[in-house]
Structures are given as C-alpha cells and as structure tokens.
N, C-alpha and C positions, 0 to 999 in steps of 0.2 A: 160709631167710630169704627173705621176699618183697620185691619192689622197694619197695613202700610202706613197709615197716618200715625198710629201708636208708635211704630218703630222710628218714624221720622222725628218724633218729639223726644224720644228716650235715647240717652247716650249710653255707651258701653260703661262709662264711669258710674252712671246711675244704676245700671243693672248689677254691676259688681258690688256696689254699696248696699243695694237691697238684699243681696245674699250674703252680706258680711264677708266678702272676699277682698282682701287687702294685698295688692301686689307689693313686693319689697322695693328697695331703692332702684333696682335694675328692671322694674316692671315685670317681675316673674312671680308666679304663685304656684302653690300645689294644685295640680290638675284635679278638678272635681269629678272627672270622668273615669278615673282609675286610681288604684292604690299608689300613692306617690310619697316617697321618703324625702326627696329633695325637690325644690321648685322646678318644674319642667314646662309650665305653661307661660309663654311670653305674651304680654298684652301690648297691643298697638293702638293707642288712643286716636291717632290721626286717621287711621283707616277703619276704626271701630271693629277690629278683628283680634283674634287671639290664636296662637298656634302652639300645640303641644309637641315638644321635641322628643318625648319618650317613645321608644319602640313598642312599649306595652299599651299604648293608647290607640283605641279603635276609632276615635273621633279626631283625627289628626288636625284638622283646621276648622275653625268656627268663625263665621262672619256674622256680625250682628246686623249691619245695615245692608 
C-alpha cells in the first residue's frame, strides 16, 4: 500500500482520535507542536487541515490530505 492510498482512506478525525486529541466545542485544541496554555490549534474537518494561531508555533499550518 502506498502512502497516498493510506492518506486517502484515513480522515483527520481518525488521526486525531488515534493520538487521543479531542477538539473542544469550537474545534480547537492545544497544539501538540509547542507548549500551549490555551487551545490555539483550529481543526477544519471539511478540508482535513489544522492551523495553529500561536505566534510561538513553528509549524503554522498542517494539511493532512
């Protein structure tokens, strides 16, 4: 199985669940890429992306698909 095929079968929701990351009611969570005191990572399920709004984050945008 190729990486592209794996990514096409796996959703962002599955990935977050696997790592026990649970967004709040506003679909935000603590960014796993830096020390975060308040939720700064916004999850976008429709586009399978997430964006960290913290200025401390070096990995500003992450696209899953």
